[in-house]
N, C-alpha and C positions, 0 to 999 in steps of 0.2 A: 745671631738670629737665624731662623730657618731660611733655607735658600731655594725651596721649591714649593709651589702652591699645592693645596690639598685638593684631591678630586672632588668635583661638585656632587656626584651622584650619592655618595655616602659620607657627606662632609663631617657630621658629628662623630660617627664611628671612626673614620680615618683620623680625625683630629685627636680623639681619645688615644688611639694607637700611637700617633706621632708624639703627643705630649707625654704619654706614659714612657715611651722609649727615651725621650730626652731627659726625663727625671731619673729613670733607673740606670741610664748609661753615665750619669754624672754631669750632664750639661747643667742641670739645676740640682745641686747637691742638697742633702738633708739640712734643714735650717735656713736655706736661702729663700729669698722671695722671687717669684716669677716677675718678669718685666711687667710694667703697667699693661692693663688689658688692651688699651688702644694700640700700643706698640706690638704686643704679642699677636693680636688679631691681624694686624697689618703684615707682620712677618710671615704668618701662615696663609695670608690672603683669604681670610674667612671673616664673617661678620662677628661683631662682639656678642651677638646672641648665641651663635654657634659655639663660640669660645666659652661662654658662661655655662652652656649645657655640658660641654666636655669637662670643665672644671668641677661641676657638681658631681658628675659620674666618678671622677678620680678622687674627689673628696669622700664619696660614699665607699670607695674601695680602700680608703685609708692612706692614700698617697699625698693628698693635699689638704690644707685647711685654709679657709678664707676668714679673714678678720675684717669686719666692716670698718672702713676708713683707713685701713692699714695696707691690705693687699692679700695676696695668696701666697702662702708659704709651703714649702715642701716639708712634710712631716719626717721625723726620724723613724722611718718605717721599720727598720730592723729592731728598734727598741719598742715601738708602739704598735706595729702592724700585727695582723693575724694571718692564719693560713690561707685566707682568700686571696692574698697577694702572690701566692706561689705560682699560679699559671702565668701571671704577668712577668714574674722574675725569670722563669725558665725560658719564656719566649724572647726575652730581651738580653739576658746575660747568661743564659743557659747552662753550660757545662759545670761551672762551679756549684751551682745550686743543685743540679742533678746528682752530684756526688753526695751531697748532704741528704737529699730526698731518698736516695737509695739506702743510706745508712738508717734513716728513720723507718723506711719500709721494712728493712730486715728486723729491726728491734720491735717496733710496734706491731708489725705483721705477725710475728711469732706469738706475742701476748694476745692479740685479738683472736688468732686461730685457737689458742688453748682455751680461752674463755668461751669461744663458740662451741668447742667440743663438749663443754660441760653444760651448755644451755640450749643447744639447737633443738628445734622441734622436729618431729618426723617429717613435716611438710618441708622444712628448710633442708633437711638432709636429702630428701627426694629431689628438691630443686637443684642442689649442688651436683648430684649425679646426672641430672638432666643437662645441666650446663657443661659438665665434663664431656658428655656425649656430643654436645654441640661443638666444643673445641675440636674433638677428634674428627667429626664429620664436616667441619667447616670447608668451604670452597675457597681456600686461599688464606694467606696470613692475616689480612685485615679482619676478616670475620672471626678467626680464631682468637685474635688479640682482643677484640671487643667482648667475646664470650668469656674470656679469662677475666676481664675487668668486672663483668657481672658476677662472676664467682666471688671475687673479693667483696663486692657489695653485699652479697648474701651472707658471707661469713661475718661481716661486720654487724649486720642486722641480727644474726644468730647469737651474738653476745648478750642481747637483751639490754645493752647499754647504748643509748643514742649518741653519747659523746664519742664513743669509739666509731660510730657511724659517721659522724662529722669529720673525725680525723682521717678516716679512710677516704672519704669523699674528697677532702682537701688534697691528699696525696694523689688520688686518681685524677683529679682535675688538672693538677700540674703535669702529670704524666701524659694525659690525653692531649694537652696543649702542644706536645711535641712528639706524639706517638708515631708519626711517620718515620722518625729516626730509629725506632725500636721494633718495627714490624718484622724485621728480618728474624727475630727470635721465634716467630710463629709461622715462618714460611713452610715448615713441615708440620701441619696440624696434628698428625698422629704422634710425632715426637713431643710436641708441646703437651698433648694430653697425657702421654706417659710420664712426663716430668711432674705434673700436678696430681696424678692419680694417688701416690702415697699420702699426700696431704689430705685429700678428700676421704680416702679410705680410713685414715687415722681419725679424722674428725667425726666421721659417721659411726665409729665404734664408741665414741664418748670418752676416749682416753686422752685427757688433757696433756699429760707429759709427752706421750707419743706424738701427739699433734704438734706440740711446740717444736720437737726435734724435726719432724717432717717439714714444718713451715720454715724453719731455719735453713734446712738443706735446700728447699725449693727456692727461697728468695735468693740465696747465695748463688745457686746454679743459674737461675734466670738472669740475675744481674751480670754474671760473668759473660753470658751470651750477648746480652744487650749492649754491654760495654766493649765487646770485641775481644774479650780475654779468653774465649774458647772458639 
């Protein structure tokens, strides 16, 4: 059982975080039932009402399911869960998931960029150039990093396919959950802008194949920097 009480000021938020971590770290593995609510609330030193609120939020996130008269069970989230779980997973068990997220980022990112090259509006192309300038002119790595994230959101929107937008949002949300660990890749905003410039230039010409190649190079290069391989 948990060994320390939850802070009272943000009790439900803190309880959600603690219970989420206990599930994803394997304390309560998929298929297992949580202890009875009375025991679990006592272990965390919270009220059963706070516990119920936390369980509802984790059920909405796809980690738990409550069966009336039976109890609360941990779902087989790897088989049944969706991309909305990625931010939780990278915060809790981080590195292994980031490797897989980077892989999807490379493969999906290249496809999304190529699709955007064929479908982007003039307004979206102008917005991409504006954001590229924001990366270059950013006052520090954090601002450059966030501007780069906005570039990827615009590229996803430019595909004209909202599902691609949701996929990119899921990857970005997972990345943003631990972005402090990758801000070093943007500590030189001008260099970061130089890296992404070929991708934006290719996309703005409307050449899908050229854009796919530029995206593949960009994602591989930034990943190498983020993971300390350069």
